[in-house]
N, CA and C atoms as a LAMMPS dump frame, in Angstrom:
ITEM: TIMESTEP
0
ITEM: NUMBER OF ATOMS
303
ITEM: BOX BOUNDS ff ff ff
-5.0000000000000000e+02 5.0000000000000000e+02
-5.0000000000000000e+02 5.0000000000000000e+02
-5.0000000000000000e+02 5.0000000000000000e+02
ITEM: ATOMS id mol type element x y z
1 1 1 N -6.678 30.336 -5.674
2 1 2 C -5.546 29.719 -4.987
3 1 3 C -5.854 28.225 -4.794
4 2 1 N -4.907 27.357 -5.159
5 2 2 C -5.121 25.916 -5.009
6 2 3 C -4.899 25.49 -3.564
7 3 1 N -5.493 24.36 -3.214
8 3 2 C -5.373 23.841 -1.854
9 3 3 C -3.931 23.438 -1.564
10 4 1 N -3.546 23.581 -0.342
11 4 2 C -2.227 23.163 0.136
12 4 3 C -2.083 21.662 -0.143
13 5 1 N -0.96 21.218 -0.777
14 5 2 C -0.805 19.795 -1.135
15 5 3 C -1.022 18.828 0.027
16 6 1 N -0.655 19.223 1.235
17 6 2 C -0.806 18.308 2.379
18 6 3 C -2.253 17.919 2.608
19 7 1 N -3.202 18.781 2.192
20 7 2 C -4.614 18.461 2.407
21 7 3 C -5.092 17.36 1.469
22 8 1 N -4.308 17.059 0.436
23 8 2 C -4.693 16.009 -0.509
24 8 3 C -4.028 14.667 -0.203
25 9 1 N -3.271 14.587 0.882
26 9 2 C -2.634 13.322 1.253
27 9 3 C -3.644 12.412 1.948
28 10 1 N -3.714 11.188 1.486
29 10 2 C -4.609 10.197 2.073
30 10 3 C -4.066 9.747 3.423
31 11 1 N -4.873 9.88 4.465
32 11 2 C -4.422 9.422 5.782
33 11 3 C -4.323 7.905 5.837
34 12 1 N -5.085 7.211 4.988
35 12 2 C -4.988 5.745 4.938
36 12 3 C -3.602 5.343 4.453
37 13 1 N -3.119 5.991 3.415
38 13 2 C -1.808 5.652 2.854
39 13 3 C -0.665 6.225 3.68
40 14 1 N -0.923 7.243 4.471
41 14 2 C 0.148 7.967 5.153
42 14 3 C 0.694 7.247 6.39
43 15 1 N 0.016 6.216 6.845
44 15 2 C 0.532 5.422 7.959
45 15 3 C 1.868 4.812 7.535
46 16 1 N 2.908 4.894 8.372
47 16 2 C 4.222 4.355 7.972
48 16 3 C 4.179 2.894 7.526
49 17 1 N 3.421 2.065 8.205
50 17 2 C 3.362 0.651 7.838
51 17 3 C 2.641 0.468 6.511
52 18 1 N 1.498 1.135 6.351
53 18 2 C 0.763 0.999 5.09
54 18 3 C 1.534 1.618 3.93
55 19 1 N 2.253 2.69 4.19
56 19 2 C 3.094 3.303 3.162
57 19 3 C 4.182 2.328 2.721
58 20 1 N 4.784 1.623 3.661
59 20 2 C 5.809 0.622 3.329
60 20 3 C 5.214 -0.532 2.529
61 21 1 N 4.012 -0.963 2.892
62 21 2 C 3.344 -2.043 2.152
63 21 3 C 3.081 -1.605 0.721
64 22 1 N 2.492 -0.436 0.553
65 22 2 C 2.177 0.062 -0.782
66 22 3 C 3.446 0.277 -1.601
67 23 1 N 4.487 0.776 -0.955
68 23 2 C 5.767 0.968 -1.646
69 23 3 C 6.349 -0.345 -2.139
70 24 1 N 6.241 -1.378 -1.32
71 24 2 C 6.748 -2.694 -1.732
72 24 3 C 5.908 -3.261 -2.875
73 25 1 N 4.598 -3.118 -2.775
74 25 2 C 3.704 -3.663 -3.805
75 25 3 C 3.83 -2.906 -5.128
76 26 1 N 4.261 -1.681 -5.053
77 26 2 C 4.407 -0.842 -6.256
78 26 3 C 5.411 -1.44 -7.236
79 27 1 N 6.356 -2.212 -6.749
80 27 2 C 7.444 -2.733 -7.574
81 27 3 C 7.255 -4.17 -8.039
82 28 1 N 6.109 -4.773 -7.702
83 28 2 C 5.856 -6.158 -8.099
84 28 3 C 4.442 -6.285 -8.654
85 29 1 N 4.225 -7.326 -9.444
86 29 2 C 2.874 -7.615 -9.915
87 29 3 C 2.03 -8.14 -8.76
88 30 1 N 2.612 -9.086 -8.007
89 30 2 C 1.982 -9.657 -6.818
90 30 3 C 3.077 -10.276 -5.971
91 31 1 N 2.744 -10.555 -4.724
92 31 2 C 3.734 -11.135 -3.818
93 31 3 C 3.011 -12.039 -2.822
94 32 1 N 3.684 -13.097 -2.415
95 32 2 C 3.144 -13.961 -1.371
96 32 3 C 3.157 -13.207 -0.045
97 33 1 N 2.131 -13.441 0.752
98 33 2 C 2.012 -12.812 2.058
99 33 3 C 3.295 -13.014 2.873
100 34 1 N 3.782 -14.245 2.903
101 34 2 C 4.965 -14.563 3.719
102 34 3 C 6.192 -13.779 3.257
103 35 1 N 6.348 -13.617 1.949
104 35 2 C 7.487 -12.855 1.434
105 35 3 C 7.366 -11.373 1.778
106 36 1 N 6.151 -10.832 1.679
107 36 2 C 5.925 -9.437 2.043
108 36 3 C 6.171 -9.241 3.533
109 37 1 N 5.684 -10.159 4.328
110 37 2 C 5.875 -10.105 5.777
111 37 3 C 7.358 -10.114 6.132
112 38 1 N 8.094 -10.999 5.501
113 38 2 C 9.528 -11.105 5.766
114 38 3 C 10.277 -9.851 5.336
115 39 1 N 9.962 -9.345 4.15
116 39 2 C 10.701 -8.179 3.644
117 39 3 C 10.425 -6.929 4.467
118 40 1 N 9.226 -6.822 5.035
119 40 2 C 8.881 -5.639 5.832
120 40 3 C 9.095 -5.845 7.33
121 41 1 N 9.463 -7.083 7.707
122 41 2 C 9.701 -7.433 9.109
123 41 3 C 8.504 -7.075 9.992
124 42 1 N 7.328 -7.553 9.566
125 42 2 C 6.091 -7.329 10.312
126 42 3 C 5.576 -8.642 10.866
127 43 1 N 4.841 -8.56 11.96
128 43 2 C 4.201 -9.761 12.491
129 43 3 C 3.029 -10.132 11.575
130 44 1 N 2.622 -11.381 11.652
131 44 2 C 1.489 -11.846 10.852
132 44 3 C 0.246 -11.019 11.152
133 45 1 N -0.011 -10.779 12.424
134 45 2 C -1.226 -10.049 12.801
135 45 3 C -1.175 -8.593 12.331
136 46 1 N -0.019 -7.956 12.437
137 46 2 C 0.081 -6.553 12.006
138 46 3 C -0.097 -6.438 10.496
139 47 1 N 0.564 -7.315 9.743
140 47 2 C 0.421 -7.259 8.285
141 47 3 C -1.023 -7.559 7.89
142 48 1 N -1.642 -8.541 8.507
143 48 2 C -3.038 -8.87 8.209
144 48 3 C -3.953 -7.683 8.481
145 49 1 N -3.755 -7.038 9.619
146 49 2 C -4.585 -5.892 9.994
147 49 3 C -4.424 -4.746 8.993
148 50 1 N -3.174 -4.448 8.638
149 50 2 C -2.919 -3.343 7.709
150 50 3 C -3.439 -3.661 6.305
151 51 1 N -3.28 -4.903 5.864
152 51 2 C -3.808 -5.294 4.553
153 51 3 C -5.331 -5.232 4.543
154 52 1 N -5.959 -5.567 5.666
155 52 2 C -7.41 -5.466 5.763
156 52 3 C -7.892 -4.038 5.552
157 53 1 N -7.18 -3.095 6.127
158 53 2 C -7.514 -1.678 5.952
159 53 3 C -7.352 -1.287 4.488
160 54 1 N -6.249 -1.68 3.892
161 54 2 C -5.996 -1.343 2.487
162 54 3 C -6.996 -2.018 1.559
163 55 1 N -7.391 -3.233 1.888
164 55 2 C -8.368 -3.945 1.066
165 55 3 C -9.745 -3.275 1.157
166 56 1 N -10.148 -2.856 2.352
167 56 2 C -11.433 -2.158 2.513
168 56 3 C -11.474 -0.862 1.699
169 57 1 N -10.324 -0.245 1.512
170 57 2 C -10.232 0.995 0.736
171 57 3 C -10.027 0.708 -0.757
172 58 1 N -10.076 -0.576 -1.127
173 58 2 C -9.89 -1.012 -2.52
174 58 3 C -8.524 -0.639 -3.097
175 59 1 N -7.523 -0.59 -2.237
176 59 2 C -6.167 -0.287 -2.684
177 59 3 C -5.39 -1.551 -3.029
178 60 1 N -5.718 -2.656 -2.36
179 60 2 C -5.048 -3.93 -2.635
180 60 3 C -6.081 -5.014 -2.892
181 61 1 N -5.626 -6.06 -3.556
182 61 2 C -6.438 -7.248 -3.779
183 61 3 C -5.708 -8.422 -3.139
184 62 1 N -6.459 -9.234 -2.428
185 62 2 C -5.89 -10.381 -1.727
186 62 3 C -6.554 -11.64 -2.256
187 63 1 N -5.735 -12.597 -2.68
188 63 2 C -6.25 -13.866 -3.2
189 63 3 C -5.716 -15.003 -2.334
190 64 1 N -6.626 -15.864 -1.908
191 64 2 C -6.242 -17.018 -1.092
192 64 3 C -6.605 -18.274 -1.862
193 65 1 N -5.652 -19.212 -1.925
194 65 2 C -5.913 -20.47 -2.622
195 65 3 C -4.963 -21.537 -2.101
196 66 1 N -5.141 -22.739 -2.603
197 66 2 C -4.276 -23.851 -2.19
198 66 3 C -3.316 -24.166 -3.32
199 67 1 N -2.076 -24.374 -2.947
200 67 2 C -1.033 -24.729 -3.912
201 67 3 C -0.256 -25.9 -3.307
202 68 1 N -0.327 -27.049 -3.972
203 68 2 C 0.327 -28.267 -3.456
204 68 3 C -0.014 -28.524 -1.985
205 69 1 N -1.281 -28.491 -1.688
206 69 2 C -1.813 -28.766 -0.348
207 69 3 C -1.444 -27.728 0.704
208 70 1 N -0.932 -26.595 0.3
209 70 2 C -0.601 -25.523 1.241
210 70 3 C -1.462 -24.297 0.933
211 71 1 N -1.898 -23.633 1.98
212 71 2 C -2.648 -22.389 1.797
213 71 3 C -1.665 -21.297 1.397
214 72 1 N -2.019 -20.557 0.365
215 72 2 C -1.171 -19.467 -0.13
216 72 3 C -2.023 -18.213 -0.212
217 73 1 N -1.464 -17.114 0.248
218 73 2 C -2.124 -15.825 0.134
219 73 3 C -1.228 -14.917 -0.687
220 74 1 N -1.807 -14.348 -1.744
221 74 2 C -1.05 -13.427 -2.593
222 74 3 C -1.703 -12.056 -2.521
223 75 1 N -0.86 -11.046 -2.564
224 75 2 C -1.309 -9.66 -2.436
225 75 3 C -0.796 -8.871 -3.625
226 76 1 N -1.63 -7.953 -4.109
227 76 2 C -1.192 -7.054 -5.174
228 76 3 C -1.935 -5.738 -5.048
229 77 1 N -1.356 -4.695 -5.628
230 77 2 C -2.068 -3.43 -5.722
231 77 3 C -3.211 -3.611 -6.711
232 78 1 N -4.365 -3.102 -6.388
233 78 2 C -5.466 -3.115 -7.35
234 78 3 C -5.13 -2.07 -8.421
235 79 1 N -5.73 -2.167 -9.595
236 79 2 C -5.467 -1.142 -10.621
237 79 3 C -5.76 0.274 -10.113
238 80 1 N -6.886 0.45 -9.422
239 80 2 C -7.174 1.79 -8.897
240 80 3 C -6.243 2.137 -7.74
241 81 1 N -5.826 1.13 -6.97
242 81 2 C -4.878 1.368 -5.885
243 81 3 C -3.537 1.836 -6.415
244 82 1 N -3.094 1.255 -7.512
245 82 2 C -1.831 1.667 -8.128
246 82 3 C -1.923 3.133 -8.569
247 83 1 N -3.046 3.476 -9.185
248 83 2 C -3.257 4.847 -9.652
249 83 3 C -3.328 5.827 -8.474
250 84 1 N -4.085 5.456 -7.45
251 84 2 C -4.208 6.318 -6.271
252 84 3 C -2.874 6.496 -5.562
253 85 1 N -2.074 5.426 -5.504
254 85 2 C -0.782 5.521 -4.834
255 85 3 C 0.161 6.441 -5.609
256 86 1 N 0.143 6.372 -6.928
257 86 2 C 0.982 7.265 -7.74
258 86 3 C 0.561 8.725 -7.524
259 87 1 N -0.741 8.981 -7.45
260 87 2 C -1.23 10.335 -7.176
261 87 3 C -0.792 10.794 -5.788
262 88 1 N -0.874 9.891 -4.814
263 88 2 C -0.424 10.195 -3.451
264 88 3 C 1.049 10.583 -3.453
265 89 1 N 1.872 9.814 -4.175
266 89 2 C 3.31 10.108 -4.223
267 89 3 C 3.58 11.466 -4.864
268 90 1 N 2.818 11.83 -5.89
269 90 2 C 2.972 13.148 -6.506
270 90 3 C 2.664 14.254 -5.499
271 91 1 N 1.591 14.097 -4.752
272 91 2 C 1.229 15.101 -3.745
273 91 3 C 2.271 15.144 -2.625
274 92 1 N 2.777 13.978 -2.227
275 92 2 C 3.793 13.926 -1.176
276 92 3 C 5.055 14.665 -1.617
277 93 1 N 5.444 14.489 -2.882
278 93 2 C 6.618 15.215 -3.411
279 93 3 C 6.4 16.724 -3.311
280 94 1 N 5.201 17.176 -3.639
281 94 2 C 4.915 18.605 -3.553
282 94 3 C 5.05 19.104 -2.114
283 95 1 N 4.578 18.302 -1.172
284 95 2 C 4.658 18.684 0.233
285 95 3 C 6.114 18.775 0.683
286 96 1 N 6.911 17.762 0.369
287 96 2 C 8.288 17.746 0.876
288 96 3 C 9.204 18.714 0.127
289 97 1 N 8.838 19.087 -1.084
290 97 2 C 9.633 20.094 -1.795
291 97 3 C 9.377 21.475 -1.215
292 98 1 N 8.236 21.641 -0.603
293 98 2 C 7.936 22.873 0.111
294 98 3 C 8.003 24.139 -0.707
295 99 1 N 7.629 24.052 -1.965
296 99 2 C 7.639 25.251 -2.8
297 99 3 C 6.596 26.254 -2.286
298 100 1 N 7.074 27.371 -1.802
299 100 2 C 6.185 28.435 -1.324
300 100 3 C 6.229 29.55 -2.357
301 101 1 N 5.064 29.915 -2.833
302 101 2 C 5.063 30.891 -3.909
303 101 3 C 4.504 32.142 -3.573
């Protein structure tokens, strides 16, 4: 008998805020921090904290640099983060479909 799909859901990704971040990043190559913050309507500190968690888990990559004398932070899903998120979504679908056999 295989394990119940819910047991394979990552608690790191399952947080509503982190799930929204990963969902937004899934549709872009990369995004500026400010644009991600605006689209998700998060405070700077909350987005920074959540991205820090995702970065420690190697789900996202964060690049900081200067562009025309302004500090710019860009965020993207890491290659393994993209793969892990797709696997998470597959398991989540199994959970919400609730197929009992």
